[in-house]
C-alpha positions as CSV (number, residue, x, y, z in Angstrom):
1,M,72.1,103.2,99.2
2,K,70.7,99.9,100.2
3,N,69.9,99.2,103.8
4,I,72.5,97.7,106.1
5,I,71.5,95.2,108.8
6,T,73.5,93.7,111.5
7,N,73.7,90.0,112.3
8,L,74.9,89.0,115.8
9,L,78.0,86.8,115.3
10,A,77.3,85.1,118.6
11,T,74.6,83.1,116.9
12,I,77.1,81.3,114.7
13,V,78.3,78.1,116.2
14,L,82.0,77.2,116.1
15,S,81.9,73.4,116.3
16,S,85.7,72.9,116.5
17,I,86.7,75.8,118.8
18,S,86.2,76.3,122.5
19,F,87.4,79.2,124.6
20,A,88.3,79.3,128.3
21,Q,86.9,82.8,128.5
22,T,84.0,84.5,126.8
23,P,85.5,86.0,123.6
24,F,84.5,89.3,122.0
25,Y,82.5,89.1,118.8
26,E,82.2,92.1,116.6
27,E,79.0,92.5,114.7
28,Q,78.9,91.6,111.0
29,L,77.4,94.2,108.7
30,V,75.5,92.8,105.7
31,V,74.0,94.7,102.8
32,E,70.7,93.2,102.0
33,N,69.4,92.0,98.6
34,R,72.7,91.6,96.9
35,V,73.6,88.5,94.9
36,N,76.3,87.6,92.4
37,S,75.0,87.8,88.9
38,F,74.9,84.5,87.0
39,D,78.0,85.5,84.9
40,Q,80.0,86.3,88.0
41,Q,79.3,83.0,89.9
42,N,82.0,81.1,88.0
43,K,84.7,83.7,88.4
44,P,87.8,83.0,90.6
45,Y,88.0,83.7,94.3
46,I,90.6,85.8,96.0
47,I,91.6,86.3,99.7
48,L,93.7,89.4,100.0
49,I,95.7,89.4,103.2
50,S,97.6,92.3,104.7
51,I,100.3,91.7,107.3
52,D,100.8,95.3,108.6
53,G,104.5,96.1,109.0
54,F,105.7,92.8,107.5
55,R,109.1,93.8,106.2
56,Y,110.4,92.3,103.0
57,D,113.0,90.2,104.8
58,Y,110.9,89.0,107.8
59,P,110.0,85.6,106.3
60,E,113.6,84.4,106.5
61,K,114.7,86.7,109.4
62,H,111.9,85.6,111.7
63,G,111.2,82.1,110.3
64,A,107.8,82.4,108.6
65,E,108.2,78.8,107.4
66,N,104.6,78.2,106.4
67,L,104.5,81.3,104.1
68,I,107.9,80.3,102.6
69,D,106.5,76.8,101.9
70,L,103.2,78.0,100.5
71,T,104.8,80.4,98.0
72,K,106.9,77.5,96.6
73,S,103.7,76.6,94.7
74,G,103.1,80.2,93.7
75,V,104.9,83.6,93.3
76,R,107.0,85.7,95.6
77,A,108.5,89.1,94.9
78,K,111.9,90.1,96.2
79,A,110.1,93.1,97.6
80,M,107.0,95.3,97.0
81,L,107.7,99.1,97.1
82,P,105.3,101.2,99.2
83,S,104.3,104.7,98.1
84,F,105.5,107.7,100.0
85,P,104.9,108.2,102.9
86,S,105.3,104.6,103.8
87,V,102.6,104.6,106.5
88,T,99.6,102.4,107.1
89,F,96.4,103.9,105.8
90,P,97.8,105.6,102.6
91,N,99.5,102.4,101.5
92,H,96.6,100.1,102.3
93,Y,94.3,102.3,100.3
94,T,96.8,102.5,97.5
95,I,96.8,98.7,97.3
96,V,93.1,98.6,96.8
97,T,92.7,101.6,94.5
98,G,95.9,101.5,92.3
99,L,96.4,105.2,93.1
100,A,99.3,107.0,94.8
101,P,98.3,108.8,98.0
102,I,98.3,112.2,96.4
103,H,95.8,110.9,93.9
104,H,93.4,109.0,96.2
105,G,93.6,111.7,99.0
106,L,94.7,109.6,102.0
107,V,98.1,111.2,102.2
108,G,98.8,110.3,105.8
109,N,97.7,108.6,109.0
110,N,97.1,112.1,110.2
111,M,95.7,114.7,107.8
112,L,94.2,118.2,107.8
113,D,91.4,119.5,105.5
114,R,92.6,123.1,105.3
115,V,89.2,124.3,103.9
116,T,87.1,122.9,106.7
117,G,89.7,122.6,109.4
118,D,88.7,118.9,109.9
119,R,91.3,116.4,110.9
120,Y,91.7,112.8,110.0
121,S,93.5,110.3,112.3
122,L,93.4,106.6,112.9
123,G,91.9,107.1,116.3
124,N,89.1,109.5,115.0
125,R,86.3,107.1,114.1
126,D,84.1,109.9,112.8
127,A,86.8,110.7,110.3
128,V,87.7,107.1,109.5
129,I,84.1,106.3,108.4
130,N,83.6,109.6,106.6
131,P,83.7,109.0,102.8
132,K,84.9,112.6,102.0
133,W,88.5,111.5,102.8
134,Y,88.6,108.7,100.3
135,G,89.0,109.1,96.5
136,G,89.2,106.5,93.9
137,T,87.2,103.2,93.6
138,P,88.3,100.5,96.1
139,I,88.5,97.1,94.6
140,W,85.5,95.9,96.7
141,N,83.4,98.7,95.2
142,L,84.6,97.8,91.7
143,A,83.4,94.2,92.3
144,E,80.0,95.3,93.7
145,Q,79.5,97.6,90.7
146,N,79.9,94.5,88.5
147,N,77.4,92.5,90.5
148,M,80.1,90.5,92.3
149,L,79.9,90.2,96.1
150,S,82.8,91.2,98.3
151,A,83.7,90.8,102.0
152,C,86.1,92.8,104.2
153,Y,87.4,91.4,107.4
154,Y,89.1,94.7,108.0
155,W,90.8,97.0,105.6
156,P,91.4,100.8,105.8
157,G,88.5,102.4,104.0
158,S,86.1,99.5,104.2
159,E,84.0,101.1,107.0
160,A,83.2,104.2,104.9
161,P,80.4,104.4,102.3
162,I,82.9,105.3,99.5
163,N,80.9,106.1,96.4
164,N,77.8,105.5,98.5
165,S,78.6,101.8,98.8
166,F,79.9,99.2,101.3
167,P,81.2,95.7,100.7
168,T,78.3,93.2,101.0
169,Y,79.9,91.7,104.2
170,S,82.1,93.7,106.5
171,Y,83.1,94.4,110.1
172,K,83.9,97.4,112.3
173,Y,87.6,97.2,113.1
174,S,88.5,95.4,116.3
175,E,91.6,93.7,117.7
176,K,89.6,91.7,120.2
177,T,88.0,89.1,118.0
178,P,89.8,85.7,118.3
179,I,91.7,84.6,115.2
180,D,90.0,81.2,115.2
181,Y,86.7,83.0,114.9
182,R,87.8,85.2,112.0
183,I,89.2,82.2,110.1
184,Q,85.9,80.4,110.6
185,Q,84.0,83.4,109.3
186,V,86.0,83.3,106.1
187,V,85.1,79.7,105.7
188,N,81.4,80.5,106.4
189,W,81.5,83.0,103.6
190,L,82.9,80.5,101.2
191,E,80.3,77.9,102.1
192,L,77.4,80.2,101.3
193,P,75.4,79.4,98.2
194,A,77.1,80.5,94.9
195,E,74.8,83.5,94.5
196,K,75.6,84.8,98.0
197,R,79.3,83.8,98.2
198,P,81.9,86.7,98.1
199,H,84.6,86.3,95.4
200,L,86.8,88.9,97.0
201,I,87.7,88.7,100.7
202,T,90.1,91.0,102.5
203,F,91.8,90.0,105.8
204,Y,94.1,92.0,108.0
205,F,96.8,91.3,110.7
206,P,98.0,94.2,112.9
207,E,100.3,92.2,115.2
208,V,103.6,92.4,113.4
209,D,103.4,96.2,113.1
210,H,102.5,96.6,116.7
211,A,105.5,94.5,117.8
212,G,107.8,96.3,115.4
213,H,106.9,99.7,116.8
214,T,107.0,98.7,120.4
215,F,110.1,96.5,120.5
216,G,111.9,97.1,117.2
217,P,112.2,94.9,114.1
218,D,114.9,92.7,115.6
219,A,113.1,91.9,118.8
220,Q,111.9,88.4,119.9
221,E,108.5,89.9,120.3
222,T,108.4,90.8,116.6
223,K,109.6,87.3,115.7
224,D,106.8,85.9,117.9
225,A,104.3,88.1,116.1
226,V,105.6,86.9,112.7
227,K,105.2,83.3,113.9
228,F,101.6,83.9,115.0
229,V,100.6,85.3,111.6
230,D,102.5,82.6,109.8
231,T,100.7,79.9,111.7
232,S,97.3,81.7,111.3
233,I,97.7,82.0,107.5
234,K,98.6,78.3,107.3
235,R,95.4,77.4,109.2
236,L,93.3,79.7,107.1
237,N,94.8,78.1,103.9
238,D,94.0,74.6,105.2
239,E,90.5,75.4,106.3
240,V,89.7,77.1,103.0
241,A,91.0,74.1,101.1
242,K,88.4,72.0,102.8
243,T,85.7,74.0,101.0
244,G,86.8,72.5,97.7
245,L,86.8,75.9,96.1
246,K,89.8,77.0,94.0
247,V,90.9,80.1,95.9
248,N,93.8,82.5,95.2
249,F,95.7,83.9,98.1
250,I,97.5,87.2,97.8
251,V,99.6,88.2,100.9
252,V,100.9,91.8,101.0
253,S,102.2,94.3,103.5
254,D,101.9,98.0,103.5
255,H,105.4,98.9,104.5
256,G,108.5,97.6,106.4
257,M,110.0,98.7,109.7
258,K,113.2,100.5,110.7
259,R,114.9,100.6,114.1
260,I,115.1,104.3,114.8
261,D,117.0,106.6,117.0
262,D,114.4,106.7,119.7
263,E,116.8,108.3,122.2
264,N,117.1,111.6,120.2
265,P,113.7,112.4,118.6
266,M,113.7,115.6,116.5
267,K,111.3,118.5,117.0
268,L,110.1,121.2,114.6
269,P,113.1,123.6,114.4
270,I,111.0,126.7,114.8
271,A,108.5,127.6,117.5
272,I,105.0,126.3,116.9
273,D,102.6,129.2,116.3
274,D,99.0,128.3,115.7
275,S,98.3,131.8,114.5
276,K,100.7,131.2,111.6
277,F,100.5,127.6,110.7
278,Q,99.0,124.2,111.5
279,I,100.8,120.8,111.5
280,A,100.1,117.3,110.3
281,T,102.8,114.7,111.0
282,S,103.5,111.0,110.9
283,G,106.9,111.1,112.6
284,S,108.9,110.5,109.5
285,Y,107.7,113.9,108.1
286,I,105.9,117.1,109.1
287,S,103.6,119.0,106.9
288,L,102.9,122.7,107.6
289,F,99.7,124.4,106.5
290,V,100.5,128.1,106.5
291,N,97.5,130.3,107.4
292,N,98.6,133.3,105.2
293,A,100.1,132.4,101.8
294,K,102.2,135.5,102.0
295,E,104.2,134.0,104.9
296,I,105.1,130.7,103.3
297,D,108.5,132.0,102.1
298,V,109.2,133.6,105.5
299,I,108.5,130.4,107.4
300,Y,110.3,128.2,104.9
301,N,113.4,130.4,105.0
302,E,113.3,130.3,108.8
303,I,113.3,126.5,108.8
304,K,115.9,126.3,106.1
305,A,118.3,128.5,108.1
306,K,118.2,125.9,110.9
307,K,120.5,123.6,108.8
308,D,120.2,120.0,109.9
309,S,121.4,117.0,107.9
310,R,118.8,114.7,109.6
311,Y,116.0,116.0,107.5
312,E,115.2,117.9,104.3
313,V,112.8,120.8,104.0
314,Y,110.8,121.8,100.8
315,K,108.0,124.1,99.8
316,T,105.6,121.5,98.6
317,V,105.4,123.0,95.1
318,H,109.1,122.1,94.8
319,V,109.2,118.5,96.4
320,P,111.4,116.3,94.2
321,A,109.5,114.2,91.7
322,K,110.9,111.0,93.2
323,Y,108.6,111.3,96.2
324,K,105.4,111.7,94.1
325,F,104.2,113.9,96.9
326,D,104.0,117.5,95.6
327,A,101.4,120.2,95.9
328,I,101.0,120.5,92.1
329,N,99.7,116.9,91.8
330,D,97.9,116.8,95.1
331,H,94.4,116.2,94.0
332,F,92.8,116.9,97.4
333,N,95.1,119.7,98.6
334,R,96.1,117.8,101.7
335,I,99.9,117.9,101.9
336,G,100.3,121.5,103.0
337,D,102.7,124.3,102.0
338,I,106.0,123.2,103.6
339,I,107.2,119.7,104.3
340,L,110.1,118.4,106.4
341,I,111.2,114.8,105.4
342,A,113.3,112.9,107.9
343,H,116.2,110.7,107.0
344,A,116.1,107.4,108.8
345,P,116.8,106.6,111.6
346,N,115.7,110.0,112.7
347,Y,112.1,110.7,113.8
348,F,110.0,113.7,114.7
349,S,108.3,113.5,118.1
350,N,107.5,115.9,120.9
351,G,107.3,113.0,123.3
352,K,108.7,109.5,123.5
353,A,109.6,108.0,120.1
354,P,108.9,104.3,119.3
355,K,111.7,101.9,118.9
356,G,110.6,101.0,115.4
357,A,109.0,103.2,112.7
358,H,108.3,103.6,109.1
359,G,107.1,106.3,106.7
360,Y,110.5,106.9,105.1
361,F,111.2,107.0,101.3
362,V,111.7,103.4,100.3
363,K,114.4,104.0,97.7
364,E,116.6,105.5,100.4
365,T,115.6,103.3,103.3
366,K,115.6,99.6,102.2
367,E,113.9,98.6,105.5
368,M,110.7,100.2,104.2
369,Q,110.3,97.5,101.5
370,A,107.2,95.4,101.9
371,N,106.2,91.9,100.9
372,F,104.2,90.2,98.1
373,M,103.4,86.5,98.1
374,A,100.7,84.7,96.2
375,W,99.5,81.2,95.4
376,G,96.4,79.6,93.9
377,P,95.0,78.3,90.6
378,N,95.5,81.5,88.7
379,F,99.2,82.0,89.6
380,V,102.3,80.5,88.0
381,E,104.3,78.2,90.3
382,G,107.7,78.5,91.8
383,K,108.5,82.0,90.5
384,T,110.4,84.9,92.1
385,I,110.0,88.3,90.6
386,N,111.8,91.6,91.1
387,A,110.5,94.4,93.3
388,F,107.5,96.4,92.0
389,Q,105.3,99.3,93.0
390,N,102.3,98.6,95.2
391,T,100.0,100.4,92.8
392,E,100.1,97.2,90.7
393,I,98.1,95.1,93.1
394,Y,94.8,96.7,92.1
395,P,95.0,95.9,88.4
396,L,96.2,92.4,89.3
397,I,93.1,91.6,91.3
398,A,90.9,93.2,88.6
399,D,92.5,91.0,86.0
400,I,91.9,87.8,88.0
401,L,88.3,88.6,88.7
402,G,87.6,89.9,85.2
403,L,86.7,93.4,86.3
404,E,87.2,96.3,83.9
405,I,88.9,99.4,85.3
406,K,87.3,102.4,83.7
407,E,89.1,105.2,85.5
408,K,92.7,106.4,85.3
409,I,94.9,104.8,87.9
410,D,98.7,104.8,88.6
411,G,99.1,101.1,88.3
412,K,100.2,100.0,84.9
413,G,99.0,96.4,84.8
414,I,102.5,95.0,84.3
415,L,102.3,92.6,87.3
416,S,99.6,90.3,85.8
417,K,101.8,89.5,82.9
418,K,104.6,88.3,85.2
419,V,102.6,86.2,87.7
420,L,99.4,84.9,86.2
421,K,99.0,81.8,84.1
422,K,98.2,82.4,80.5
């Protein structure tokens, strides 16, 4: 693996931005000695933007006027369908691998490796940067494998050396770096010489998700977060346009948001017993990893006897096919032996539940539907398409950049035919 060096971002001068207080600048990570091959230098450019928790109906509901206007010259889907469970890390990673969670291994924001006993969670940095948790080939790795440079201004998985590789340019995740600085860095990348210029850039906004969880999807605070992101993307679009490059924008979200019954959170209906099983949960579901396989039926029957219409319980070998979340197809053995799946607006929590949540099955909870918007030189103009599965984004990006996918993925490649110019 090539050496990684750090460049202090404080040395970059922002000529048009001033701050009343000293801002926080994260360090940029740069992989040395990489260049775009001559053949790749004339390929298109893509900025892939995720707005975490940006529900399918938020643009009209909360007045994202700039995004609505920008997509008039491009494409918008009625919705994009997240994979189950509709939580952040699994779906972000599905978007950039074309694989369902049970096939890429990131099956939850919280996971258990039953062989080693290791746990994965968003707050566990050692786990987040450990490549053992990530299967598949992220789109930035596919680009780099083809001598095309990539840059990640945040994306789940981008901080781990997956397949022994990083994006050429990347950042450790932080929510302290000012948005003006981040926008300027994207422009800086696009103003690099052609051989050093990334053709794929990822960009991430957490604000809408944070507000939705804390205040609920209908709150003024959530509307304010949508307005902030909407204005920021417009500024990013305008600044990128000044470079003179023909850049494609793809705006997606990982899931929607549902106002839940936070006054009556559910608990596991049987006593927690570490000697018998371990738990991994994301609120909308609970997975049980039974220590002794001979006790799976006993524990399952005990839970089943506690009849409750607010959730369903399955042995994971019998999870209905609609979820695409069963032990038989679980490539990394990470979903456990028994699973309880909540029906919205119900939520599992031993403490205080949030006002808004996600993770539910999208075909039963419409509020889980996500967004897809795109514009730029490779996209048709003024078109609205029907809802599609989020596994289709990966082959779409590969098609635009001319990257051959050599491994089996869950995406079918049908989106490109609907949204790209011939």
